[in-house]
C-alpha positions in Angstrom: 16.1 -37.0 16.0 13.3 -34.6 14.6 12.7 -34.1 10.8 13.1 -30.3 10.4 12.5 -30.4 6.5 8.7 -30.8 6.8 6.7 -27.6 7.4 4.6 -27.4 10.5 1.0 -26.0 10.4 -0.7 -24.4 7.4 1.3 -22.2 5.1 0.6 -18.4 5.3 -0.8 -16.9 2.1 1.8 -15.1 0.1 1.3 -11.3 0.1 0.8 -9.8 -3.3 3.5 -7.9 -4.9 3.0 -4.2 -5.1 3.1 -4.5 -8.9 -0.1 -6.6 -8.9 -2.3 -3.7 -7.8 -2.1 0.0 -9.0 -2.0 2.5 -6.0 -5.2 4.4 -5.5 -3.4 7.8 -6.0 -2.3 6.9 -9.4 -5.7 5.7 -10.5 -7.3 9.0 -9.3 -4.6 11.0 -11.0 -5.1 9.2 -14.3 -8.8 9.6 -14.2 -8.4 13.4 -13.5 -5.9 13.7 -16.4 -8.3 11.8 -18.8 -11.2 14.1 -17.7 -9.2 17.3 -17.9 -7.7 16.2 -21.3 -11.2 15.5 -22.8 -12.5 18.8 -21.3 -9.6 20.7 -22.9 -10.1 18.9 -26.2 -13.8 19.7 -26.2 -13.0 23.4 -25.5 -10.6 23.5 -28.4 -13.2 21.8 -30.6 -15.7 24.4 -29.5 -13.4 27.2 -30.4 -12.8 25.8 -33.9 -16.5 25.2 -34.4 -17.4 28.8 -33.4 -14.5 30.2 -35.4 -15.6 28.4 -38.6 -19.2 29.9 -38.3 -17.9 33.5 -38.3 
């Protein structure tokens, strides 16, 4: 009788869960939002600065 409880060969590496790595599209979108948000904040700051000098 063969012993079927012991594994044969080397175990395959377990694939990472999708939660371990952020998808590339989300990373690009976050970077664009951060850049656009800072550009918009800089524009508003410029408007207030120019408005205060008049």
